[in-house]
N, C-alpha and C positions, 0 to 999 in steps of 0.2 A: 529469607525466605520471599520476601517481597520482590528482590531481584530476579530471583528464579521463576516466580511467577509472570514477571514483566517479560523476562526472555521467551517464554512460551506463549504469552498472549498477545505481544505487539505483531508477531507475524500473522496470527489468526485475524486481528483487528484490521491489519491492512489489506488482507485478502477480502475481507467482508466490505470494506471501504471501496477497494477496486471493483469488486462485482456490482455493487449498487451504483457506482458512478459509471460503469460501461454498459450496463444492461440494456438501456435504450439504444445505445450506439450499435450493440451486437444485434439488436432485433433491426435496426434500419440496414445493417449489411446484408442480414439474412433475406429480407424482403427486398432487396436491391433499390433501395432508397437512400443513396450514399451521397451525404453533402460533404465535400473533401474540406473545406474550410472549417467547418464544425469537427471533423474527425482530428484536424491538425490542432485546434483548440483544446480538444478533449485529450489528446497526446500528451500536451504540456501539463494538464491538469493531473494525469495519471503519472507522470514523471515526477511531479512535484509530490504526489502521496507516496510514490516508492522511495523518493530521496529523503523524505521526513522520516519514513519507516526504517530506512537503513541507519540513519543517523540516531534514532531511538534505540534501535537494536544494538549498535556498537556501545552507546552509552551504558545501557542496561548490562551487557556482557561485560564491559569494564568495572562496573560497580559490583557484579557478581563475583568476578575474579578478585578484585580488591578486598571484598568482605570474606572470601575464602581463605586468601592468603594472608 
Protein backbone atom coordinates (compact mmCIF):
# COMPACT_ATOMS: atom_id res chain seq x y z
CA UNK A 1 0.00 0.00 0.00
CA UNK A 2 2.88 2.36 0.79
CA UNK A 3 4.41 1.95 -2.67
CA UNK A 4 1.05 2.54 -4.33
CA UNK A 5 0.71 5.83 -2.45
CA UNK A 6 4.30 6.73 -3.37
CA UNK A 7 3.63 6.06 -7.06
CA UNK A 8 0.66 8.44 -6.92
CA UNK A 9 2.22 11.02 -4.62
CA UNK A 10 5.64 11.52 -6.22
CA UNK A 11 4.36 13.11 -9.46
CA UNK A 12 2.08 15.40 -7.45
CA UNK A 13 4.98 16.43 -5.22
CA UNK A 14 7.26 17.06 -8.22
CA UNK A 15 4.65 19.24 -9.94
CA UNK A 16 4.14 21.27 -6.76
CA UNK A 17 7.91 21.72 -6.37
CA UNK A 18 8.20 22.85 -10.00
CA UNK A 19 5.30 25.26 -9.60
CA UNK A 20 6.78 26.95 -6.54
CA UNK A 21 10.28 26.89 -8.01
CA UNK A 22 9.31 28.53 -11.30
CA UNK A 23 6.46 30.83 -10.26
CA UNK A 24 8.68 33.91 -9.98
CA UNK A 25 10.36 33.15 -13.31
CA UNK A 26 7.01 32.83 -15.07
CA UNK A 27 6.04 36.22 -13.68
CA UNK A 28 9.29 37.79 -14.93
CA UNK A 29 8.65 36.34 -18.40
CA UNK A 30 5.08 37.66 -18.42
CA UNK A 31 6.19 41.16 -17.37
CA UNK A 32 9.11 41.11 -19.87
CA UNK A 33 11.81 41.40 -17.20
CA UNK A 34 13.79 38.40 -18.38
CA UNK A 35 17.30 37.71 -17.13
CA UNK A 36 18.67 34.93 -19.30
CA UNK A 37 21.46 33.90 -16.93
CA UNK A 38 18.88 33.41 -14.19
CA UNK A 39 16.64 31.42 -16.54
CA UNK A 40 19.53 29.09 -17.42
CA UNK A 41 20.32 28.59 -13.74
CA UNK A 42 16.69 27.87 -12.98
CA UNK A 43 16.49 25.51 -15.95
CA UNK A 44 19.26 23.42 -14.39
CA UNK A 45 17.37 23.51 -11.09
CA UNK A 46 14.16 22.36 -12.78
CA UNK A 47 15.98 19.58 -14.64
CA UNK A 48 17.44 18.41 -11.32
CA UNK A 49 13.97 18.31 -9.71
CA UNK A 50 12.56 16.38 -12.69
CA UNK A 51 15.53 13.98 -12.65
CA UNK A 52 15.14 13.22 -8.95
CA UNK A 53 11.39 12.76 -9.47
CA UNK A 54 11.96 10.31 -12.32
CA UNK A 55 14.43 8.26 -10.29
CA UNK A 56 12.06 8.20 -7.29
CA UNK A 57 9.11 7.23 -9.49
CA UNK A 58 11.03 4.41 -11.17
CA UNK A 59 12.17 3.08 -7.79
CA UNK A 60 8.61 3.23 -6.43
CA UNK A 61 7.24 1.44 -9.50
CA UNK A 62 9.91 -1.24 -9.18
CA UNK A 63 9.11 -1.80 -5.51
CA UNK A 64 5.35 -1.86 -6.22
CA UNK A 65 5.78 -4.46 -8.96
CA UNK A 66 8.17 -6.47 -6.76
CA UNK A 67 5.64 -6.52 -3.92
CA UNK A 68 2.79 -7.53 -6.23
CA UNK A 69 4.73 -10.37 -7.82
